[in-house]
C-alpha positions in Angstrom: 109.1 111.8 117.4 112.6 113.3 117.9 112.8 117.0 118.7 116.0 118.9 118.0 116.7 122.4 119.3 118.7 124.8 117.3 121.7 126.4 119.0 121.6 129.3 116.5 118.7 131.1 118.1 117.3 132.2 121.5 115.8 130.0 124.1 112.3 131.3 123.2 112.6 130.4 119.6 109.3 129.1 118.3 110.3 128.5 114.7 109.8 124.8 114.0 110.1 122.6 110.9 108.6 119.1 110.6 110.8 116.6 108.9 108.9 113.4 107.9 111.7 111.0 107.0 113.4 108.6 109.5 114.0 108.9 113.2 116.4 106.0 113.9 119.6 107.9 112.9 119.1 110.1 115.9 118.6 107.2 118.3 121.8 105.1 117.5 125.5 105.6 118.0 127.8 106.7 115.2 129.4 103.3 115.1 125.9 101.8 114.5 125.2 104.4 111.9 128.5 103.5 110.1 127.2 99.9 109.7 124.3 101.1 107.5 124.8 100.5 103.8 122.1 103.0 102.9 122.3 106.7 102.4 118.8 107.4 103.9 119.9 108.0 107.5 122.8 110.2 106.4 120.5 112.3 104.2 118.1 112.8 107.1 120.9 113.8 109.4 122.2 116.3 106.9 118.8 117.8 106.3 118.3 118.3 110.0 121.7 119.9 110.4 121.0 122.3 107.6 117.7 123.4 109.2 119.2 123.7 112.7 122.1 125.8 111.3 119.4 128.1 109.8 118.0 128.7 113.3 115.0 126.4 113.1 114.0 123.8 115.6 113.2 120.4 114.0 110.7 117.7 114.8 111.6 114.4 113.1 109.0 111.6 112.5 109.1 108.4 110.5 107.6 108.8 107.1 105.5 105.6 107.9 103.9 107.2 110.9 100.3 107.5 109.9 99.0 108.4 113.4 101.0 111.6 113.8 99.0 114.8 113.7 100.9 118.2 113.4 99.9 120.4 116.4 102.7 123.1 116.2 102.5 126.0 113.9 105.3 124.7 111.6 107.1 127.1 109.3 107.9 124.3 106.9 107.2 120.6 106.5 109.5 118.4 104.5 108.1 115.0 103.6 109.6 112.1 101.7 106.6 110.2 100.3 102.9 110.5 101.2 102.2 112.6 104.2 101.7 116.1 102.7 98.1 115.5 101.7 97.2 114.3 105.2 99.2 117.0 107.0 97.7 119.8 104.9 94.4 119.8 106.9 96.3 120.5 110.2 98.9 123.0 109.1 98.8 126.8 109.1 97.8 128.2 105.7 101.2 129.8 105.4 103.2 126.7 106.2 105.6 125.8 103.3 105.2 122.2 102.1 108.3 120.6 100.6 108.4 117.3 98.8 111.7 115.5 99.0 111.6 113.0 96.1 113.8 109.9 96.4 112.4 107.9 93.5 110.3 108.0 90.3 106.5 108.6 90.6 104.8 105.8 92.3 102.7 104.9 89.2 105.7 104.7 86.9 107.7 102.8 89.6 105.1 100.2 90.3 104.3 99.6 86.7 108.0 99.3 85.8 108.5 96.5 88.4 105.4 94.6 87.4 106.5 94.8 83.8 109.8 93.3 84.7 108.1 90.5 86.6 105.8 89.9 83.6 108.8 89.7 81.2 110.5 87.3 83.6 107.3 85.1 83.7 107.1 85.1 79.9 110.8 84.3 79.5 111.1 81.6 82.3 107.6 80.4 83.0 107.6 81.4 86.6 105.9 84.2 88.5 107.9 86.0 91.2 106.6 88.3 93.9 106.9 92.0 93.4 109.3 93.4 96.1 109.4 97.2 95.4 105.8 98.3 95.1 105.2 101.6 96.8 102.0 103.3 98.2 100.2 105.8 96.0 100.9 109.4 96.9 99.7 112.8 95.9 102.6 114.6 97.5 103.7 116.4 94.3 100.2 117.9 94.0 100.3 119.4 97.5 103.9 120.6 97.5 104.9 124.2 97.3 108.5 123.3 96.6 110.1 120.1 95.4 113.5 118.5 95.3 114.5 115.3 93.5 117.5 113.0 93.9 119.0 112.0 90.6 119.1 113.2 87.0 116.2 114.0 84.7 114.7 110.5 84.8 112.9 110.6 88.1 112.2 114.3 87.7 110.4 113.7 84.3 108.0 111.2 85.8 106.5 114.1 87.8 106.2 116.5 84.8 102.4 116.3 84.7 102.2 118.3 87.9 104.0 121.3 86.3 106.0 122.0 89.4 109.5 123.4 89.5 111.8 120.6 90.7 115.3 121.2 92.1 117.7 118.4 91.5 119.9 117.3 94.4 122.8 114.9 93.9 122.7 111.8 96.1 125.5 111.7 98.7 127.8 108.8 99.3 128.7 107.4 102.7 132.1 106.1 101.6 135.3 107.5 100.2 137.8 105.2 98.4 141.2 106.0 96.9 141.8 106.7 93.2 141.7 103.6 91.0 144.7 104.9 89.0 146.9 102.0 90.1 144.5 99.1 89.5 145.8 96.2 87.5 143.5 96.7 84.6 144.9 93.9 82.5 144.2 91.4 85.2 140.7 92.7 86.1 139.2 93.7 82.7 136.8 90.8 82.6 135.6 91.1 86.2 132.2 92.7 86.9 129.9 93.2 89.9 126.2 93.6 90.7 125.4 95.5 93.9 121.9 95.9 95.1 119.4 95.8 97.9 115.9 94.4 97.8 114.1 93.7 94.5 116.4 91.5 92.5 114.2 91.5 89.4 113.5 95.2 89.7 117.2 95.8 89.7 117.9 93.4 86.8 119.8 90.7 88.6 118.0 88.0 86.7 119.2 89.5 83.4 122.8 89.8 84.7 122.9 86.2 85.9 121.7 84.9 82.6 124.2 87.1 80.8 127.2 85.7 82.7 125.9 82.1 82.5 126.6 82.5 78.8 130.0 84.2 79.3 132.1 81.6 81.1 135.3 83.6 80.4 133.9 86.6 82.3 133.5 86.9 86.1 130.6 88.2 88.1 130.4 89.0 91.8 126.9 89.4 93.3 126.7 91.6 96.4 123.3 91.9 98.1 120.7 90.1 100.3 119.3 88.0 97.5 118.7 85.0 99.7 115.9 87.0 101.5 113.8 86.8 98.3 113.2 83.0 98.6 111.4 82.6 95.2 114.2 84.4 93.3 117.0 82.7 95.3 115.5 79.2 94.8 115.1 79.8 91.1 118.6 81.0 90.6 120.4 79.0 93.3 122.4 77.0 90.7 123.6 80.2 89.0 124.4 81.9 92.3 126.1 79.0 94.1 127.2 76.4 91.5 128.5 78.4 88.5 132.3 78.7 88.4 132.4 82.3 87.0 129.7 83.7 89.4 130.5 84.4 93.0 127.6 85.1 95.4 128.8 87.2 98.4 125.4 88.3 99.8 124.9 91.4 101.9 128.3 93.1 102.4 129.7 95.9 104.5 130.7 98.6 102.0 133.2 99.9 104.5 134.9 96.5 105.1 138.0 95.0 103.6 136.2 92.4 101.7 134.3 95.1 99.8 137.4 97.1 99.1 139.1 93.9 97.8 136.2 93.2 95.4 136.3 96.8 94.1 140.1 96.7 93.6 139.6 93.5 91.5 136.7 94.6 89.4 136.4 96.7 86.2 132.7 97.5 86.1 129.3 97.5 87.6 126.3 96.0 85.7 123.1 97.4 87.0 120.0 97.3 84.7 117.4 98.6 87.2 114.0 99.6 85.9 113.3 102.5 88.3 115.3 104.5 90.8 115.6 108.0 92.1 119.4 107.9 92.0 120.9 104.5 92.7 123.2 104.4 95.7 124.7 101.2 94.3 125.8 103.1 91.2 127.2 106.0 93.2 129.1 103.6 95.4 130.6 101.9 92.4 131.7 105.3 90.9 133.5 106.0 94.2 135.4 102.8 93.6 136.3 103.8 90.0 134.1 101.1 88.5 132.9 101.7 84.9 129.1 101.6 85.0 127.0 99.7 82.6 123.5 100.9 83.7 120.1 101.8 82.5 118.9 105.4 82.2 116.4 104.5 84.9 119.3 104.2 87.4 119.1 107.9 87.7 122.9 108.5 87.3 124.6 110.4 84.4 127.5 108.2 83.3 128.5 109.7 80.0 131.2 109.7 78.7 133.0 107.2 81.0 130.1 104.7 81.3 127.5 102.9 79.2 123.7 103.5 79.1 122.0 100.2 78.1 119.8 100.6 75.1 117.4 97.8 76.2 116.6 95.5 79.1 118.0 92.4 77.4 120.6 89.8 77.9 121.9 90.4 74.4 122.4 94.2 75.0 124.1 93.6 78.4 126.4 91.0 76.8 127.4 93.4 74.0 128.3 96.2 76.4 130.3 93.9 78.7 132.3 92.7 75.8 132.8 96.3 74.6 134.1 97.5 77.9 136.4 94.4 78.3 137.8 95.0 74.8 139.0 98.5 75.4 142.7 99.3 75.7 144.3 99.4 79.1 144.8 103.1 78.8 141.2 103.6 77.9 140.0 101.5 80.8 142.2 103.4 83.2 141.0 106.8 81.9 137.3 105.8 82.2 137.8 104.4 85.7 139.6 107.5 86.9 136.9 109.7 85.2 134.2 107.8 87.1 136.0 108.3 90.4 136.5 112.0 89.6 132.9 112.4 88.8 131.8 110.8 92.1 134.3 113.0 94.1 133.0 116.2 92.4 129.2 115.4 92.6 128.3 112.8 95.1 129.7 113.6 98.6 128.0 114.7 101.8 129.6 118.1 101.3 128.1 118.6 97.8 124.7 117.3 99.1 124.8 119.8 101.9 125.8 122.7 99.6 123.0 122.0 97.1 120.3 121.6 99.7 121.5 124.6 101.7 121.2 126.7 98.5 117.6 125.3 98.1 116.6 126.3 101.6 118.3 129.7 101.3 116.3 130.4 98.2 113.0 129.6 100.0 113.9 131.8 102.9 114.8 134.7 100.6 111.6 134.3 98.5 109.3 134.0 101.5 111.1 136.6 103.6 111.4 134.1 106.5 
């Protein structure tokens, strides 16, 4: 457990909030933090800062810590996944329980991935391992207040609980210059897939099969795909021996190689089956990429991007050709609009503003 003391209150302050998220951002240097491609540590840091600025001391534990038992009289508890039910038995009756949703409901999420794996098996005759299954959770049912990263997609998977859910836009950990001066004529057939674990979950199989049939179009694959040995072995030829497909692997999104790829790419193809709000898509928007994504990616991309109508190679193919066939002026306009949208909605400053307003509202309603 990491304990953080607020400087905005007296030394005898006994107002504590429990944050069940991740502890490692508070135990590493800023340089080490900057190497992380994920938003999770930055989100946790921002949440802690907001609470400290409001005069609360903060205990931070890892969301996976199943042995921790709350012993303080916490004013609030914020949990990311599955601890609210267990904590409830130890908390004061007036403790405010907050669920910080980062993805779709576990039942929807797990079913969506298994459906993708079944579709892959039926299409290719091979069964791959699920990589993104999550533990069942009743957090939504125990929460007094709820926030959700993303658009209406993830939020709607919790509708059965009839809880008011405040939407918070995912932050980004990078800032890139405007794409205004990209050479759109040169790059209009260049696309990228960016993702973490769960290649089938995030639709990489469909993307690879699409570009295998589009030899005049180029795909760059950024992500630790080789860690999923069954997937990597099955698609090794596509990833490593196909002229129009370049496999980069895991990449530093703050490095020069990543910036070079972004400068020479027109769009992101990301047919994920379930997200809260995809960090890959948000990162791509900050690079001015035109997104070709599923509704389940959790990002609103209209009117500059494309929402795929189905999880199919034919649909992905059609939308890639549509984007590449646009005029240079239209490509530039969409690219700049994507970048503008990211700047206006997906920064650490906007994240802090929205979550601060959420906390302020609770303090006002509960007279804290």
